[in-house]
N, C-alpha and C positions, 0 to 999 in steps of 0.2 A: 332726116324726113323725107331724103330722096327714098330711101329705103322704103317707111311709112306709106309713099304714094302707092309706088309700086304694088305691096305687096295689099292696101285696100283696095285699087282699083276698081269697076265694076265691070266693066268691058265687058271680061274673062267668062263672069258669074254666071249664074243660073238663078230664077227668079229668090230662090232657098237664100242662098251664097250673100246678094245682094240683102238680104233681110241682115242676116247675121253680123256682116261686116260693119252695115250702120252701127250696128251698135257696140263689135268686137272695136271697131276706128274710134265711138267717139272718148271709148278711156284712154285710150292707147296716144293717142293726142294729146289727153291733156295729163298722161304721165311721160311724156315727149317732153312735152311744158314751151314750147319754143318760143314763145315772146317774153319779157318781162311783166307784163300785165296784160290781163283781158283773153287771158287762155279760155276761160271759160263761155263766153263770150262768141269767139268765130269757132267752136267747138257744136254749141249750139245753131249760128250760122251752117256750118257741116254739114252736120247732120241732117237740118233740113232742105239741105239742098242736096247731099246722097240719096232723102229720101224721093226727092222728084226726078232724079235719074234713074232712082232704083224704079220706079212707076206704079208707090205706094201711097202717096201724097196725097191723092183722092180730089187733087186741084185746088191746094188748100186746106180743104174743110176741115183740115183735123191740126192738131202741133205738138211734137213730139216736146218741145220747148214746155208749153203749158203742162205735160207731161212727166217733166223732169222737177220741174217748179214745184209740182204740189202733190209728187210721190202716191201711193198705193191708201197709204195710213196717213202719211203725217208729212208738213216740207223738208225734213230733216234726213228722209230715206234715203235722196241724191247725195249726198256729203259724204252717208255715211255706207254708200254702197262705192262710190268713185276712192275712198280709203281703205273697202275692203279689196278692191280687184288692185290697188299697188302691196297686196301682201308677200313677199318675196317665197323662192319653190319653196314645199312643206317639205319634199322627199324626191326621191329618184321615178321615181312614178307621177308625178305631182308640172308633165311640162318637160322643155328639154333650156329652158332661156331661163330667166334671172326670177321672173316675176311666175307666181303663183298660175298655172291652167284652170284650178277645178274653182279660185274667188274670179277669175277673168270668168268660165261659165255660169255660176251663178249672178255675175253683178250683167251679164247678156241676157239671160234666164230673165231678172228683176226691167233688163230695159225697154224688151217686147210685151213680158205684161202690163207696164204704162204706155204703151205704141199700144196697145189693146184699150187698151183700158179708154183712149182716148179716141180713138176711132167707134167703140162701142157707146161714150158719152156721147159724140159728135151725133154720129145716126140718131141716135134719141133723140134729140136735138131739132133734127129734121125729118121727125115720123110723120110725114104727110096731114092724116089727123089732130097731133098733137099738137100739127105748128098753127094749120088749122084755129084752131082751138083758141089760141096765146091771142093771135089775127084777133077774132071775133073777145076778146076780154080785152085786146090793148084800144078798138074802134068804142067801144066802152061805157069804157075808163074818162075817154078823150069826149071833153064836150064841147068841143067842135068843129065834129066829125058827126055825121047821120048814122042812122041805124045802116043803111044798105049798103056803105061803104062796106060793111065787112063781107058784102056779098062780090062787090070786086076784088076783093082782098083773095077773096081765094078761088074763089075764078082764074083771077092770074097765080095760086103759086101753082094751081097743078097741073096749069094748059103752059107756065112757064112763060108765054106772054097774049094779050091782047089786043086786038086793036079800038081804039080811041070809040069807033063807031058803032063797038058792042054795048057801051056802058048801059045807052036804055034797056036792053033786051036782060044781059045780066042784072039789073038792081030793077028792072020794072017799075021806074020812074020814063016822067016821061022827058021826051030829047033833051030840052031845053035846062030842063034838071037834070038833069042824070051827066049832060057836059058841067054842070054846074058841080058834079059830086065828085068827077073826075080830075076836076082843077083843082078841089080843095085835097083831094088827094095827093094831088103829086106835091103839092107848095107846103105838107104834110112831109114830104117828100118820103113817103111811102110807095110811091111808084113814081119811073121814069123812061127815060126812053130815049137815045141815041137824037133824035130830028124832033124837030118841034111839032113834023103829027105822025112821027112814027107809033109801032107799036110801045103798049107801056108793059115794063117789069115790076117785077120788087124791089124793091130797096129795105133796107135796116138801119136808118138811123140812128147815129148813138143813143139818144133819149130813150127809146122804144127795148134796147138793149135787155134793159130789167124785167119784162114784162113777155119778151117772146123767144131770148134764150138765160133762164135763168143758170145762174151760179155759173156764169161761161167764164162771168171776172169773178174775183173774190171782189167781197167789199174796201171799202177804205179803212 
């Protein structure tokens, strides 16, 4: 483990080296298997932490754990690729250790393809135009929200946050009606602020995820 920690230390590496180390360390940690149980969970947490350290985690907007669970074609790929990377050295030109260097390269390539797939998937979910359309759908399907709520949510999406006093201008409603609408949207959990009178920003309550972020979580 001391050698492992030294070999995959990210500080001396460049950006490309850190990304490759992230993938290689994930397998090698499981090969070392330092705990009687829970090595898979620890390795996924480790990869998540290494992605943050390597500055490729995009502030948590994508998850390698989700990709490893789903694979590129099937859910069984992760186990298959991990087993493949355990292949013994095949020849004198297949690395210098006990394990196959070529098999590790194949695992690293697959791991990075999974990561790229997750980045692409999450980027599509957070596309401004697409998310705005889903916000309109969410409002249209909720009988408790007035149609003007969609304008409020779209404006907040584009700008990041809005002042409460802007609700009337954004929705075109009279001041009192706009305040009431803002209260309704806040109670629905779609807008919130850190202080009672502060600017509001978007929130994504669990009940809205199926509409706003389809396929983000597998169905039960």
